[in-house]
KELO-924739 format. One record per residue (C-alpha): residue in three letters; residue number from 1; x negated, y, z negated. Coordinates in Angstrom, 1 decimal. Each point is the difference from the previous one (the first is absolute). Example, Ala and Ser with C-alpha at 12.3 -4.5 7.8 and 13.67 -1.06 7.14 Angstrom:
2
@resn->ala&resi->1&px->-12.3&py->-4.5&pz->-7.8;
@resn->ser&resi->2&px->-1.4&py->3.4&pz->0.7;
END
This chain:
284
@resn->met&resi->1&px->-22.8&py->29.7&pz->-63.7;
@resn->lys&resi->2&px->1.6&py->1.9&pz->-2.9;
@resn->ile&resi->3&px->0.7&py->-3.2&pz->-1.8;
@resn->val&resi->4&px->-3.6&py->-1.2&pz->0.4;
@resn->ser&resi->5&px->-1.2&py->3.4&pz->-1.3;
@resn->glu&resi->6&px->2.2&py->-0.1&pz->-3.0;
@resn->arg&resi->7&px->-1.1&py->-3.6&pz->-0.8;
@resn->arg&resi->8&px->-3.7&py->1.1&pz->0.2;
@resn->lys&resi->9&px->0.8&py->2.9&pz->-2.3;
@resn->gly&resi->10&px->1.8&py->-2.3&pz->-2.4;
@resn->thr&resi->11&px->-3.0&py->-2.4&pz->0.1;
@resn->leu&resi->12&px->-2.3&py->2.8&pz->-1.0;
@resn->phe&resi->13&px->2.1&py->0.8&pz->-3.0;
@resn->val&resi->14&px->0.0&py->-3.7&pz->-1.0;
@resn->ala&resi->15&px->-3.8&py->0.0&pz->0.4;
@resn->ala&resi->16&px->-0.3&py->3.1&pz->-2.1;
@resn->ser&resi->17&px->2.0&py->-1.6&pz->-2.8;
@resn->ala&resi->18&px->-2.2&py->-3.1&pz->0.1;
@resn->ile&resi->19&px->-3.1&py->2.1&pz->-0.4;
@resn->leu&resi->20&px->1.5&py->1.8&pz->-3.0;
@resn->tyr&resi->21&px->1.1&py->-3.3&pz->-1.5;
@resn->ser&resi->22&px->-3.5&py->-1.4&pz->0.3;
@resn->ile&resi->23&px->-1.3&py->2.3&pz->-2.8;
@resn->gly&resi->24&px->2.2&py->-1.8&pz->-2.5;
@resn->gly&resi->25&px->-2.4&py->-2.8&pz->-0.9;
@resn->leu&resi->26&px->-2.8&py->2.3&pz->-0.9;
@resn->cys&resi->27&px->2.1&py->2.5&pz->-2.0;
@resn->ile&resi->28&px->1.8&py->-2.7&pz->-1.9;
@resn->lys&resi->29&px->-3.3&py->-1.7&pz->-1.0;
@resn->val&resi->30&px->-1.4&py->3.2&pz->-1.6;
@resn->ile&resi->31&px->3.1&py->0.7&pz->-2.2;
@resn->pro&resi->32&px->-0.4&py->-1.9&pz->-3.3;
@resn->trp&resi->33&px->3.8&py->-0.5&pz->-0.5;
@resn->gly&resi->34&px->2.2&py->-3.0&pz->0.5;
@resn->ala&resi->35&px->1.4&py->-0.6&pz->3.5;
@resn->val&resi->36&px->3.6&py->0.8&pz->-0.8;
@resn->ala&resi->37&px->-0.9&py->3.3&pz->-1.8;
@resn->ile&resi->38&px->-2.2&py->1.1&pz->3.0;
@resn->asn&resi->39&px->2.9&py->-0.8&pz->2.3;
@resn->gly&resi->40&px->2.5&py->1.9&pz->-2.1;
@resn->ala&resi->41&px->-2.2&py->3.1&pz->-0.2;
@resn->arg&resi->42&px->-0.9&py->0.1&pz->3.7;
@resn->thr&resi->43&px->3.6&py->-0.5&pz->1.1;
@resn->ala&resi->44&px->1.2&py->2.7&pz->-2.4;
@resn->ile&resi->45&px->-2.5&py->2.4&pz->1.7;
@resn->ala&resi->46&px->1.2&py->-1.2&pz->3.4;
@resn->leu&resi->47&px->3.6&py->0.7&pz->-0.9;
@resn->val&resi->48&px->-0.7&py->3.7&pz->-0.3;
@resn->val&resi->49&px->-1.8&py->0.1&pz->3.4;
@resn->ile&resi->50&px->2.8&py->-2.0&pz->1.7;
@resn->ala&resi->51&px->2.7&py->2.2&pz->-1.6;
@resn->leu&resi->52&px->-1.8&py->3.1&pz->1.4;
@resn->tyr&resi->53&px->-0.2&py->-1.6&pz->3.4;
@resn->leu&resi->54&px->3.7&py->-0.9&pz->0.0;
@resn->lys&resi->55&px->0.8&py->3.6&pz->-0.9;
@resn->ala&resi->56&px->-2.3&py->1.4&pz->2.6;
@resn->val&resi->57&px->1.4&py->-2.1&pz->2.9;
@resn->arg&resi->58&px->3.6&py->0.3&pz->-1.4;
@resn->his&resi->59&px->0.5&py->-3.7&pz->-0.1;
@resn->pro&resi->60&px->2.9&py->-1.1&pz->-2.3;
@resn->leu&resi->61&px->-0.8&py->-2.7&pz->-2.6;
@resn->arg&resi->62&px->2.2&py->-3.0&pz->0.7;
@resn->leu&resi->63&px->0.8&py->-3.2&pz->-1.9;
@resn->asn&resi->64&px->1.8&py->-3.2&pz->1.1;
@resn->ala&resi->65&px->-0.6&py->-3.7&pz->-0.2;
@resn->trp&resi->66&px->-2.5&py->-0.2&pz->2.8;
@resn->ile&resi->67&px->-1.9&py->3.1&pz->-1.2;
@resn->leu&resi->68&px->-0.1&py->-1.6&pz->-3.5;
@resn->leu&resi->69&px->-1.4&py->-3.2&pz->1.5;
@resn->gly&resi->70&px->-2.7&py->2.0&pz->1.7;
@resn->ala&resi->71&px->-0.7&py->1.8&pz->-3.3;
@resn->leu&resi->72&px->-0.5&py->-3.4&pz->-1.7;
@resn->cys&resi->73&px->-2.5&py->-1.0&pz->2.7;
@resn->val&resi->74&px->-1.9&py->3.3&pz->-0.5;
@resn->cys&resi->75&px->0.1&py->-0.5&pz->-3.8;
@resn->gly&resi->76&px->-1.1&py->-3.6&pz->0.3;
@resn->thr&resi->77&px->-2.8&py->0.9&pz->2.4;
@resn->asn&resi->78&px->-1.3&py->2.7&pz->-2.3;
@resn->asn&resi->79&px->-0.1&py->-2.0&pz->-3.2;
@resn->leu&resi->80&px->-1.1&py->-3.3&pz->1.4;
@resn->tyr&resi->81&px->-2.9&py->1.5&pz->2.0;
@resn->ala&resi->82&px->-1.2&py->2.0&pz->-3.1;
@resn->leu&resi->83&px->0.2&py->-3.2&pz->-2.1;
@resn->ala&resi->84&px->-1.9&py->-2.0&pz->2.7;
@resn->asn&resi->85&px->-2.7&py->2.6&pz->0.1;
@resn->lys&resi->86&px->-0.7&py->-0.5&pz->-3.7;
@resn->met&resi->87&px->0.3&py->-3.8&pz->0.2;
@resn->thr&resi->88&px->-2.2&py->-0.8&pz->3.0;
@resn->thr&resi->89&px->-2.4&py->1.9&pz->2.3;
@resn->ala&resi->90&px->1.1&py->3.0&pz->1.9;
@resn->ala&resi->91&px->-0.8&py->-1.9&pz->3.2;
@resn->asn&resi->92&px->2.1&py->-3.0&pz->-0.9;
@resn->ala&resi->93&px->2.9&py->2.2&pz->-1.1;
@resn->ile&resi->94&px->0.2&py->2.1&pz->3.2;
@resn->val&resi->95&px->-0.6&py->-2.8&pz->2.5;
@resn->leu&resi->96&px->2.5&py->-2.3&pz->-1.6;
@resn->gln&resi->97&px->2.5&py->2.9&pz->0.0;
@resn->phe&resi->98&px->-0.7&py->0.3&pz->3.7;
@resn->thr&resi->99&px->2.0&py->-3.2&pz->0.6;
@resn->ala&resi->100&px->2.9&py->2.4&pz->0.2;
@resn->pro&resi->101&px->0.2&py->-0.2&pz->3.8;
@resn->ile&resi->102&px->0.7&py->-3.7&pz->-0.1;
@resn->phe&resi->103&px->2.8&py->0.5&pz->-2.5;
@resn->val&resi->104&px->1.3&py->2.8&pz->2.3;
@resn->ile&resi->105&px->0.2&py->-2.5&pz->2.8;
@resn->leu&resi->106&px->1.8&py->-2.5&pz->-2.1;
@resn->phe&resi->107&px->2.5&py->2.4&pz->-1.5;
@resn->ser&resi->108&px->0.6&py->1.5&pz->3.4;
@resn->ala&resi->109&px->1.0&py->-3.4&pz->1.2;
@resn->leu&resi->110&px->2.2&py->-0.8&pz->-3.1;
@resn->leu&resi->111&px->1.6&py->3.4&pz->-0.5;
@resn->leu&resi->112&px->0.0&py->1.6&pz->3.4;
@resn->gly&resi->113&px->0.3&py->-3.0&pz->2.2;
@resn->arg&resi->114&px->-3.2&py->0.7&pz->1.9;
@resn->lys&resi->115&px->-1.4&py->-3.4&pz->0.9;
@resn->pro&resi->116&px->-3.8&py->-0.1&pz->-0.3;
@resn->gly&resi->117&px->-1.9&py->-0.9&pz->3.1;
@resn->lys&resi->118&px->-3.0&py->-2.3&pz->0.3;
@resn->leu&resi->119&px->-2.4&py->2.9&pz->-0.6;
@resn->asp&resi->120&px->1.9&py->0.9&pz->-3.2;
@resn->leu&resi->121&px->-0.2&py->-3.6&pz->-1.3;
@resn->gly&resi->122&px->-3.6&py->-0.2&pz->1.0;
@resn->ala&resi->123&px->-0.8&py->3.1&pz->-2.1;
@resn->cys&resi->124&px->1.9&py->-1.5&pz->-2.9;
@resn->ala&resi->125&px->-2.2&py->-3.2&pz->0.1;
@resn->val&resi->126&px->-3.2&py->1.9&pz->0.3;
@resn->val&resi->127&px->0.7&py->2.5&pz->-2.8;
@resn->phe&resi->128&px->1.2&py->-2.7&pz->-2.5;
@resn->gly&resi->129&px->-3.0&py->-2.0&pz->0.9;
@resn->gly&resi->130&px->-2.2&py->2.9&pz->-1.0;
@resn->val&resi->131&px->2.0&py->0.3&pz->-3.3;
@resn->leu&resi->132&px->-1.0&py->-3.5&pz->-0.9;
@resn->phe&resi->133&px->-3.6&py->1.0&pz->-0.1;
@resn->phe&resi->134&px->0.8&py->2.6&pz->-2.6;
@resn->phe&resi->135&px->1.4&py->-2.7&pz->-2.2;
@resn->leu&resi->136&px->-3.1&py->-2.2&pz->0.6;
@resn->asp&resi->137&px->-2.0&py->3.0&pz->-1.2;
@resn->ser&resi->138&px->2.3&py->0.5&pz->-3.1;
@resn->leu&resi->139&px->-0.8&py->-3.5&pz->-1.2;
@resn->glu&resi->140&px->-3.6&py->1.1&pz->-0.3;
@resn->met&resi->141&px->0.6&py->3.5&pz->-1.3;
@resn->gly&resi->142&px->3.1&py->-0.5&pz->-2.2;
@resn->asn&resi->143&px->2.1&py->2.5&pz->2.0;
@resn->gly&resi->144&px->2.9&py->-2.4&pz->0.8;
@resn->leu&resi->145&px->2.7&py->1.9&pz->-1.8;
@resn->gly&resi->146&px->-1.2&py->3.4&pz->1.3;
@resn->asn&resi->147&px->0.0&py->-1.4&pz->3.5;
@resn->phe&resi->148&px->3.6&py->-1.3&pz->-0.3;
@resn->val&resi->149&px->1.1&py->3.4&pz->-1.3;
@resn->ala&resi->150&px->-1.7&py->1.7&pz->3.0;
@resn->leu&resi->151&px->1.9&py->-2.4&pz->2.3;
@resn->leu&resi->152&px->3.3&py->1.0&pz->-1.7;
@resn->ser&resi->153&px->-0.9&py->3.6&pz->0.6;
@resn->gly&resi->154&px->-0.3&py->-0.8&pz->3.7;
@resn->leu&resi->155&px->3.5&py->-1.6&pz->-0.1;
@resn->cys&resi->156&px->1.4&py->3.3&pz->-1.5;
@resn->tyr&resi->157&px->-2.1&py->2.1&pz->2.4;
@resn->ser&resi->158&px->1.7&py->-1.7&pz->3.0;
@resn->gly&resi->159&px->3.3&py->1.4&pz->-1.3;
@resn->val&resi->160&px->-1.5&py->3.5&pz->0.1;
@resn->phe&resi->161&px->-0.6&py->-0.3&pz->3.7;
@resn->leu&resi->162&px->3.5&py->-1.2&pz->0.6;
@resn->met&resi->163&px->1.6&py->2.9&pz->-1.9;
@resn->arg&resi->164&px->1.2&py->1.8&pz->3.1;
@resn->glu&resi->165&px->1.4&py->-3.2&pz->1.6;
@resn->met&resi->166&px->2.9&py->-0.6&pz->-2.4;
@resn->pro&resi->167&px->3.4&py->1.6&pz->0.6;
@resn->gly&resi->168&px->0.5&py->3.3&pz->-1.9;
@resn->ser&resi->169&px->-3.6&py->0.0&pz->-1.0;
@resn->asp&resi->170&px->-2.1&py->3.1&pz->-0.7;
@resn->ala&resi->171&px->-3.8&py->-0.7&pz->-0.5;
@resn->ile&resi->172&px->-1.0&py->3.2&pz->-1.8;
@resn->ser&resi->173&px->2.9&py->-0.4&pz->-2.4;
@resn->ser&resi->174&px->-1.1&py->-3.5&pz->-0.7;
@resn->val&resi->175&px->-3.5&py->1.2&pz->-0.7;
@resn->phe&resi->176&px->1.3&py->2.7&pz->-2.4;
@resn->trp&resi->177&px->2.2&py->-2.4&pz->-2.0;
@resn->gly&resi->178&px->-2.7&py->-2.7&pz->0.1;
@resn->asp&resi->179&px->-2.5&py->2.4&pz->-1.5;
@resn->leu&resi->180&px->2.5&py->1.0&pz->-2.6;
@resn->leu&resi->181&px->0.5&py->-3.6&pz->-1.0;
@resn->ser&resi->182&px->-3.8&py->-0.5&pz->-0.1;
@resn->ala&resi->183&px->-0.4&py->3.1&pz->-2.2;
@resn->leu&resi->184&px->2.7&py->-1.2&pz->-2.5;
@resn->val&resi->185&px->-1.5&py->-3.5&pz->-0.1;
@resn->gly&resi->186&px->-3.4&py->1.4&pz->-0.8;
@resn->leu&resi->187&px->1.1&py->2.6&pz->-2.6;
@resn->pro&resi->188&px->-0.1&py->-2.3&pz->-3.1;
@resn->phe&resi->189&px->-3.4&py->-1.3&pz->1.0;
@resn->leu&resi->190&px->-1.2&py->3.5&pz->0.7;
@resn->leu&resi->191&px->0.8&py->1.2&pz->-3.5;
@resn->arg&resi->192&px->-2.4&py->-2.6&pz->-1.4;
@resn->glu&resi->193&px->-3.0&py->1.1&pz->1.9;
@resn->glu&resi->194&px->-2.8&py->2.3&pz->-1.1;
@resn->pro&resi->195&px->-0.6&py->3.4&pz->1.8;
@resn->leu&resi->196&px->-2.1&py->-0.2&pz->3.1;
@resn->gly&resi->197&px->-3.4&py->1.6&pz->0.7;
@resn->pro&resi->198&px->-0.5&py->2.5&pz->2.9;
@resn->thr&resi->199&px->-1.0&py->-2.6&pz->2.6;
@resn->ala&resi->200&px->2.8&py->-2.4&pz->-0.8;
@resn->leu&resi->201&px->2.6&py->2.8&pz->-0.2;
@resn->phe&resi->202&px->-1.2&py->1.3&pz->3.4;
@resn->ser&resi->203&px->0.4&py->-3.5&pz->1.4;
@resn->leu&resi->204&px->3.5&py->-0.3&pz->-1.4;
@resn->val&resi->205&px->1.0&py->3.3&pz->1.7;
@resn->ile&resi->206&px->-1.5&py->-1.1&pz->3.3;
@resn->leu&resi->207&px->2.0&py->-3.3&pz->-0.3;
@resn->gly&resi->208&px->3.3&py->1.8&pz->-0.6;
@resn->val&resi->209&px->-0.3&py->2.8&pz->2.5;
@resn->phe&resi->210&px->-1.8&py->-1.7&pz->2.9;
@resn->gln&resi->211&px->0.0&py->-3.8&pz->-0.4;
@resn->val&resi->212&px->3.7&py->-0.2&pz->-0.9;
@resn->ala&resi->213&px->1.9&py->3.2&pz->1.0;
@resn->val&resi->214&px->-1.7&py->1.2&pz->3.2;
@resn->ala&resi->215&px->-0.7&py->-3.6&pz->1.1;
@resn->tyr&resi->216&px->3.7&py->-1.0&pz->-0.3;
@resn->ile&resi->217&px->1.1&py->3.2&pz->1.7;
@resn->cys&resi->218&px->-2.3&py->-0.8&pz->2.9;
@resn->leu&resi->219&px->1.3&py->-3.5&pz->0.1;
@resn->cys&resi->220&px->3.7&py->1.0&pz->0.0;
@resn->ile&resi->221&px->-0.7&py->2.5&pz->2.9;
@resn->gly&resi->222&px->-1.9&py->-2.7&pz->1.9;
@resn->leu&resi->223&px->2.8&py->-2.6&pz->-0.5;
@resn->lys&resi->224&px->2.4&py->2.2&pz->1.9;
@resn->thr&resi->225&px->-1.6&py->-1.0&pz->3.3;
@resn->thr&resi->226&px->-2.2&py->-3.0&pz->-0.8;
@resn->pro&resi->227&px->1.4&py->-3.5&pz->-0.2;
@resn->pro&resi->228&px->-0.4&py->-1.7&pz->-3.4;
@resn->val&resi->229&px->-2.4&py->-2.8&pz->1.2;
@resn->thr&resi->230&px->-2.2&py->2.5&pz->1.9;
@resn->ala&resi->231&px->0.0&py->2.4&pz->-3.0;
@resn->ser&resi->232&px->-0.9&py->-2.8&pz->-2.4;
@resn->leu&resi->233&px->-2.9&py->-1.1&pz->2.2;
@resn->val&resi->234&px->-1.3&py->3.6&pz->0.5;
@resn->ser&resi->235&px->-0.3&py->0.0&pz->-3.8;
@resn->gly&resi->236&px->-2.9&py->-2.4&pz->0.6;
@resn->leu&resi->237&px->-2.2&py->3.1&pz->-0.5;
@resn->glu&resi->238&px->0.7&py->-0.2&pz->-3.7;
@resn->pro&resi->239&px->-1.5&py->-3.5&pz->-0.8;
@resn->val&resi->240&px->-3.1&py->1.0&pz->1.9;
@resn->leu&resi->241&px->-0.6&py->3.3&pz->-1.6;
@resn->asn&resi->242&px->1.1&py->-0.8&pz->-3.5;
@resn->pro&resi->243&px->-2.7&py->-2.6&pz->-1.0;
@resn->ile&resi->244&px->-2.7&py->2.1&pz->1.8;
@resn->leu&resi->245&px->0.8&py->3.0&pz->-2.2;
@resn->val&resi->246&px->0.0&py->-2.2&pz->-3.2;
@resn->ala&resi->247&px->-3.3&py->-1.6&pz->1.0;
@resn->leu&resi->248&px->-1.6&py->3.4&pz->0.7;
@resn->phe&resi->249&px->1.1&py->1.8&pz->-3.1;
@resn->tyr&resi->250&px->0.9&py->-2.8&pz->-2.5;
@resn->arg&resi->251&px->-2.5&py->-2.6&pz->1.0;
@resn->glu&resi->252&px->2.5&py->-2.8&pz->0.0;
@resn->thr&resi->253&px->-0.7&py->-3.1&pz->2.1;
@resn->ile&resi->254&px->2.3&py->-2.8&pz->1.2;
@resn->gly&resi->255&px->-0.7&py->-3.7&pz->0.3;
@resn->gly&resi->256&px->-1.1&py->-1.8&pz->3.1;
@resn->trp&resi->257&px->3.3&py->-1.8&pz->0.7;
@resn->ala&resi->258&px->1.9&py->3.3&pz->-0.4;
@resn->val&resi->259&px->-2.3&py->1.6&pz->2.6;
@resn->val&resi->260&px->0.9&py->-2.8&pz->2.4;
@resn->gly&resi->261&px->3.7&py->0.4&pz->-0.9;
@resn->ala&resi->262&px->-0.2&py->3.8&pz->0.5;
@resn->val&resi->263&px->-1.5&py->-0.4&pz->3.5;
@resn->ile&resi->264&px->2.7&py->-2.6&pz->1.0;
@resn->val&resi->265&px->2.9&py->2.1&pz->-1.3;
@resn->val&resi->266&px->-1.1&py->3.3&pz->1.5;
@resn->ala&resi->267&px->-1.1&py->-1.5&pz->3.3;
@resn->gly&resi->268&px->3.3&py->-1.9&pz->0.2;
@resn->val&resi->269&px->2.2&py->3.0&pz->-0.4;
@resn->val&resi->270&px->-2.1&py->2.4&pz->2.1;
@resn->gly&resi->271&px->-0.2&py->-2.7&pz->2.7;
@resn->tyr&resi->272&px->3.8&py->-0.3&pz->-0.2;
@resn->asn&resi->273&px->0.4&py->3.7&pz->0.4;
@resn->val&resi->274&px->-2.3&py->0.2&pz->3.1;
@resn->leu&resi->275&px->1.7&py->-2.9&pz->1.7;
@resn->lys&resi->276&px->3.4&py->1.3&pz->-0.8;
@resn->ala&resi->277&px->-0.9&py->3.5&pz->1.4;
@resn->arg&resi->278&px->-1.2&py->-1.6&pz->3.2;
@resn->ala&resi->279&px->3.2&py->-2.1&pz->0.4;
@resn->glu&resi->280&px->2.1&py->3.1&pz->-0.5;
@resn->ala&resi->281&px->-2.0&py->1.9&pz->2.6;
@resn->leu&resi->282&px->0.6&py->-2.7&pz->2.6;
@resn->asp&resi->283&px->3.7&py->-0.3&pz->-0.9;
@resn->pro&resi->284&px->1.2&py->3.5&pz->-1.2;
END
């Protein structure tokens, strides 16, 4: 019973992180800087918040090969998602990044020896089928490269969910070093940008404090008791909320094929999560 309670608590933290991540598309769109500069600035802000958190909970900052690998995944996710958001629609960027659960399943099999079941393979087929619709849409809207970058961000994002699974890993340390790398990569680009107006500056602070720092802290807490595949699927809240916020406040629309693809991707991973939960309930 205690294990079930801890898993539910962990799932809530993962859900909270997904909700915070979902504001990224809207905030990035209203900042008139290049993607790498935005990412460098928001991760620099996040570094301060995460450092204060580490000090508050007295968590030592660690570094080894596996932590560095996790940091590279965090850095890649941050930069590639910011780039994709500028190169394609916010909806395309976030839903294509949401292919992460499928990569989690594949890497779990390759790196951890966890053989995927029929349900896992079925989810892979459904989600990648949905992804194809995004590329049909990109032929009409010219977003092919942006969609590909978004897909690469999903690949990196899968490594974020696997940060606690590697030997000697420490998720929050990976996040700190990953944000530091992101800030350093963005610094040269940041120096070329013009000062921001009040609205854009406020959006940048919101990105750094909540969409990066607090979101990653919640995710790291949640990953302590939530399996990687489950965590990556609970993050399905993000691709649903993200384009809704952008549509409401930024008036950005997506193409018809992309809508079909979004429905297939989200339905596929949510359906997988529900069926997986039922199977675990029957066979604890």
